[in-house]
C-alpha positions in Angstrom: -0.5 1.1 -8.8 -2.3 -0.3 -5.7 -1.3 -3.9 -6.5 2.3 -2.7 -7.1 2.3 -1.1 -3.7 1.0 -4.1 -1.9 3.5 -6.3 -3.6 6.3 -4.2 -2.2 5.5 -5.3 1.3 8.2 -7.2 3.2 7.8 -11.0 3.8 6.2 -10.1 7.1 3.7 -7.7 5.4 5.4 -4.5 6.6 5.9 -1.3 4.7 8.5 1.3 5.5 8.0 5.0 5.8 9.7 5.4 2.4 10.6 3.2 -0.6 13.3 4.1 -3.1 11.3 4.1 -6.4 14.3 3.1 -8.5 15.4 0.1 -6.5 12.4 -0.8 -4.3 14.7 -0.7 -1.2 13.0 0.2 2.1 14.2 3.5 3.6 13.3 4.8 7.1 11.3 3.1 9.8 8.3 0.9 9.7 5.3 3.0 10.9 2.7 0.4 11.0 -0.5 2.3 11.7 -0.2 5.1 9.1 1.0 2.7 6.4 -1.6 0.0 6.9 -4.4 2.5 7.5 -3.6 4.2 4.2 -3.6 0.9 2.3 -6.8 -0.2 3.8 -8.6 3.0 3.1 -7.2 3.1 -0.4 -8.4 -0.6 -0.9 -11.9 0.2 0.2 -12.1 3.3 -1.9 -11.0 1.4 -4.9 -13.4 -1.4 -4.3 -16.3 1.0 -3.9 -15.4 2.8 -7.1 -15.1 -0.5 -9.0 -18.5 -1.5 -7.6 -20.1 1.8 -8.8 -18.7 1.2 -12.3 -20.1 -2.3 -12.5 -23.6 -1.0 -11.6 
């Protein structure tokens, strides 16, 4: 799911406030801080969980 979300970013790497799940169309504005902080935090948590599993 994480890779799918990252792949939905625009050519400039932007994510909108909402994405239509059926079409992938961006809806709403582009709130940079909240979108990117959430993606970065999720990536860090996934990487930590993966590292714990490999130990």
